C-alpha positions in Angstrom: -0.1 -0.2 0.0 2.2 2.7 1.2 4.8 2.7 -1.7 2.8 0.4 -3.0 -0.6 2.0 -4.0 -1.3 4.8 -6.2 -3.1 3.9 -9.1 -6.6 2.8 -10.5 -9.7 3.1 -8.5 -13.4 3.7 -8.3 -14.6 6.3 -6.0 -18.0 5.8 -5.3 -19.8 8.5 -3.4 -22.5 11.2 -3.4 -22.4 14.3 -2.1 -24.5 16.0 -4.3 -28.4 16.5 -2.8 -29.8 16.4 -6.3 -28.2 12.7 -6.8 -28.8 11.4 -3.2 -31.9 11.3 -0.6 -30.9 12.5 3.2 -32.8 10.0 5.4 -33.0 9.6 9.0 -30.4 7.1 9.0 -28.2 8.6 6.6 -27.9 9.2 2.9 -29.4 7.0 0.2 -27.8 6.6 -3.0 -29.1 5.9 -6.5 -25.7 6.4 -8.8 -21.9 6.4 -8.3 -20.0 9.5 -7.9 -16.5 8.9 -7.8 -14.2 10.5 -5.4 -16.9 12.2 -3.6 -17.7 11.5 0.1 -19.3 8.2 0.5 -21.5 7.3 3.7 -23.2 4.3 4.9 -26.5 3.7 5.5 -26.0 5.1 9.1 -24.1 8.2 7.6 -20.8 7.2 8.5 -18.1 8.0 6.3 -17.0 4.1 4.5 -13.6 3.0 5.7 -12.9 0.3 3.6 -9.7 1.2 1.7 -7.6 -1.1 -0.7 -10.6 -3.6 -0.7 -12.3 -6.2 -2.6 -15.9 -7.2 -3.0 -17.3 -10.6 -3.4 -21.3 -11.2 -4.2 -22.9 -14.3 -1.8 -26.2 -15.0 -0.8 -27.9 -12.3 -2.7 -25.5 -9.8 -1.2 -22.3 -7.8 -2.3 -19.7 -7.9 0.6 -17.1 -5.0 0.7 -13.6 -5.7 2.5 -11.2 -3.2 3.0 -8.7 -1.6 5.6 -10.1 0.3 8.6 -8.0 3.2 8.8 -7.7 5.6 11.6 -5.3 9.3 10.5 -2.7 6.9 9.7 -2.9 3.8 11.6 -4.1 0.1 10.2 -7.1 -1.0 12.5 -7.7 -4.1 10.7 -10.3 -5.1 8.0 -13.9 -3.8 8.0 -16.5 -5.2 6.1 -20.0 -3.5 4.8 -23.2 -5.6 2.6 -25.3 -3.9 -0.1 -27.8 -5.4 -2.4 -27.8 -2.5 -5.0 -23.7 -1.5 -4.8 -24.9 2.1 -4.1 -25.8 1.6 -0.6 -23.6 -0.1 2.0 -24.5 -1.2 5.5 -21.6 -1.5 7.9 -21.5 -5.1 9.3 -18.5 -4.7 11.7 -14.9 -5.3 12.1 -14.2 -8.5 10.4 -10.9 -8.9 11.4 -9.3 -7.3 14.2 -5.6 -7.0 15.4 -5.0 -8.9 18.3 -4.8 -7.2 21.8 -4.2 -10.1 24.0 -1.1 -11.4 22.4 1.9 -8.8 22.0 3.8 -11.6 19.7 1.1 -12.6 17.4 1.9 -11.5 13.5 -1.3 -9.5 13.7 -0.5 -7.7 17.3 -1.5 -4.2 17.6 0.5 -1.9 15.7 1.0 -4.4 12.7 -0.1 -3.1 9.1 -3.0 -4.8 7.5 -3.5 -3.8 3.7 -5.2 -5.0 0.6 -7.6 -7.5 2.1 -9.3 -9.7 -0.3 -11.9 -12.7 0.3 -13.1 -15.7 -1.7 -15.8 -18.6 -0.7 -14.3 -21.9 -0.7 -17.0 -23.9 -1.9 -15.4 -27.3 -0.5 -14.2 -26.4 2.8 -17.3 -24.2 3.2 -15.1 -21.4 5.0 -14.7 -17.3 3.9 -11.0 -17.0 3.6 -9.0 -13.8 4.1 -5.6 -12.9 2.4 -3.9 -9.8 3.3 -0.8 -7.7 3.1 0.9 -8.3 6.7 3.5 -5.9 7.9 4.9 -6.7 11.4 4.6 -4.8 14.4 7.3 -2.1 14.4 9.1 -3.5 11.3 7.6 -0.8 8.9 7.6 -2.4 5.4 10.3 -4.8 6.1 8.4 -8.0 6.6 6.5 -8.2 3.5 4.3 -10.9 4.1 0.9 -12.5 3.5 -1.1 -13.2 6.2 -4.9 -15.7 6.1 -7.5 -15.7 8.1 -11.0 -17.8 7.8 -14.5 -17.6 8.9 -17.8 -19.3 8.5 -19.6 -16.4 7.7 -19.0 -14.0 5.3 -18.8 -11.1 7.9 -16.8 -12.7 10.0 -15.3 -12.4 12.9 -12.1 -14.1 10.9 -9.6 -16.2 13.0 -6.3 -15.4 11.9 -4.4 -18.5 10.6 -0.8 -17.7 9.4 1.2 -15.4 7.7 4.3 -15.9 5.5 6.2 -15.0 2.6 5.1 -17.1 -0.3 7.2 -19.7 -1.3 10.0 -17.8 0.1 9.0 -14.4 -1.6 8.7 -11.0 -0.4 4.7 -10.2 -0.6 3.4 -6.7 -0.6 0.3 -5.3 -2.6 -1.9 -8.1 -3.4 -5.3 -9.3 -4.8 -7.1 -13.0 -4.8 -8.8 -14.3 -8.0 -10.9 -17.4 -8.5 -11.3 -18.9 -12.0 -14.4 -20.3 -13.5 -13.5 -23.7 -12.6 -13.1 -23.0 -9.0 -9.2 -22.6 -8.6 -8.1 -20.0 -6.5 -4.7 -17.5 -6.9 -2.9 -15.1 -5.5 -1.4 -12.1 -7.2 1.0 -10.0 -5.2 4.2 -7.4 -5.9 7.3 -9.1 -4.5 11.2 -8.5 -4.4 10.9 -4.7 -3.2 7.8 -4.3 -5.8 9.9 -4.9 -8.8 8.2 -8.1 -9.5 4.7 -9.2 -10.0 3.9 -12.7 -9.3 1.2 -15.2 -9.4 0.7 -18.4 -7.2 -2.3 -20.8 -7.7 -3.5 -21.5 -4.3 -4.2 -25.0 -2.5 -7.6 -26.5 -2.6 -8.6 -25.0 0.9 -7.3 -21.4 -0.7 -4.9 -21.6 3.0 -1.5 -21.8 1.6 0.4 -21.2 -1.9 1.3 -24.4 -4.3 4.8 -24.7 -5.8 3.0 -22.9 -8.9 4.3 -19.5 -8.7 5.5 -17.8 -11.6 7.3 -14.2 -12.4 4.4 -12.2 -14.4 7.1 -9.5 -15.2 9.5 -7.5 -14.0 8.4 -3.8 -14.5 8.1 -2.0 -10.7 4.4 -2.6 -10.4 1.8 -2.6 -7.9 -1.8 -2.4 -6.8 -3.1 -5.5 -8.9 -6.5 -6.0 -10.0 -7.5 -8.4 -12.2 -10.7 -9.7 -14.2 -11.5 -12.7 -16.8 -13.3 -11.6 -19.8 -14.3 -14.4 -22.4 -10.9 -16.4 -22.8 -8.4 -14.0 -21.6 -7.3 -12.1 -18.4 -6.7 -8.7 -17.8 -4.5 -7.2 -15.3 -4.6 -3.4 -14.0 -1.6 -2.5 -12.1 0.2 0.8 -11.1 3.8 2.4 -10.7 5.4 2.6 -7.4 5.1 6.3 -6.3 4.2 5.9 -2.6 1.0 7.3 -1.9 1.2 9.7 -5.2 -1.0 8.8 -8.0 0.8 7.7 -10.9 -0.1 6.3 -14.6 -2.1 2.9 -14.5 -1.5 0.2 -17.3 -3.1 -2.9 -18.5 -1.5 -6.3 -19.4 -3.7 -9.2 -21.2 -2.9 -12.9 -21.2 -4.7 -16.4 -22.1 -2.9 -17.9 -19.1 -2.4 -16.3 -15.5 0.7 -17.6 -16.1 1.5 -15.5 -18.9 3.0 -14.3 -21.0 1.5 -11.3 -20.2 1.3 -8.5 -22.9 1.1 -5.0 -22.5 -1.6 -3.2 -24.0 -1.4 0.8 -22.5 -3.0 3.0 -20.1 -6.8 2.2 -19.9 -7.6 5.8 -18.4 -9.6 7.9 -20.1 -10.7 11.6 -19.0 -9.4 14.8 -16.7 -5.9 13.1 -15.1 -6.3 10.0 -16.7 -2.1 10.1 -16.7 -2.7 9.8 -13.0 -5.3 7.5 -12.8 -7.7 10.0 -12.1 -5.9 10.8 -8.8 -6.5 7.2 -7.5 -4.9 3.4 -7.6 -6.4 0.3 -8.2 -7.5 -2.4 -5.9 -10.0 -4.6 -7.6 -12.2 -5.2 -10.6 -15.7 -6.2 -9.7 -17.8 -8.3 -12.2 -21.3 -7.0 -11.8 -24.3 -9.6 -10.6 -26.5 -10.4 -13.4 -24.8 -8.3 -16.0 -22.5 -10.4 -18.3 -19.2 -9.3 -19.2 -19.6 -5.9 -17.2 -17.5 -5.0 -14.4 -16.4 -2.0 -12.2 -13.2 -0.9 -11.6 -12.7 0.3 -7.9 -9.6 2.5 -7.2 -8.4 4.5 -3.6 -7.8 8.1 -4.0 -5.2 8.2 -1.0 -4.9 11.3 1.5 -1.6 10.3 3.3 -2.2 13.1 5.8 -5.4 11.4 6.7 -5.9 7.8 5.2 -9.4 7.6 6.9 -10.4 10.2 4.5 -9.0 8.4 1.4 -11.8 8.6 -1.0 -13.1 5.9 -3.8 -13.3 5.5 -7.2 -15.5 3.1 -8.9 -16.0 3.2 -13.0 -17.5 1.3 -15.5 -14.9 -1.0 -17.4 -15.4 -1.2 -21.3 -13.5 -4.0 -23.5 -13.6 -4.5 -27.2 -10.9 -6.3 -29.2 -8.3 -6.4 -26.0 -8.7 -2.8 -26.0 -9.7 -1.8 -22.1 -11.1 1.7 -21.3 -11.8 3.2 -18.1 -13.6 6.5 -18.9 -14.0 9.1 -16.3 -17.8 10.0 -15.3 -18.6 12.7 -12.5 -21.8 10.3 -12.0 -23.0 7.3 -13.4 -25.8 4.3 -12.8 -26.0 0.5 -13.2 -28.9 1.6 -15.3 -26.6 3.1 -17.8 -24.8 -0.1 -18.7 -28.2 -2.3 -19.7 -28.5 -3.1 -23.3 -24.8 -1.4 -23.9 -22.7 -3.0 -26.6 -19.4 -2.9 -24.6 -17.1 -0.8 -26.7 -14.4 1.7 -26.1 -15.9 5.4 -24.9 -19.1 3.9 -24.3 
């Protein structure tokens, strides 16, 4: 994250009263407003940075870093039935206050949490980038936790360097056949790697491959038809930079660079954000939302979210800035650049 974020993301928020209705509990939204303040159903600002979303039992669950003014405070989880309005479900994974020797003792850094459901074990499995207490960004580990419920609480299982490799910015990806993969920045972020996970999703297998060495981080991946698309950012600390997209017919490569997908104001800086996840929209085949964080290093809790629709045609991926948009605008649209 720090030194590992700065790229593409979707900020879903609404401050304009013309787009949101104030209620007794909070604000009700009917569209996305990238980079605006986004509050939950109780009117509290959503605190779920560097996160990812799963769809389970007719609901979306958004997992992300809980941040104070600079501190890492665990992983929050929110739920939604429409992607606009989010209910705070609680702290899915909390730092360990009981054991000062725990890998997740308070004072550790938990970043980029992602969750998958394992049909075989009936468990929800969370992976995240973990830095040990008092070590800054020296540890470069992956952490794993599990739960019987999507909202948690999650029980910490272990942390490690996957196959001995440094692991920082990361994401998870589940393919159509149920196989799962961990994609992560390594070797001081100069390498980007992928490892296939064990059947229970708790450990990496020996199938671990270097994708490319281009000093990239903040991976966000999706599959469209028979190809995989990988969005990443450069490494410029908390400052935004230019995004890139690579495409491949195999998760293990080779990966081909196909350009910067961003279009619009500050596109060369990923609209001021950094990628974190690409979300397939339930019930809308081959349609995706690009999620990014607009980091505020002076007050990380106030970092905003950028969510934007993804357009794909003939391998060309485009993510076009829109001040406001809604899911209805995607209906019956042919996915073509600039649409």
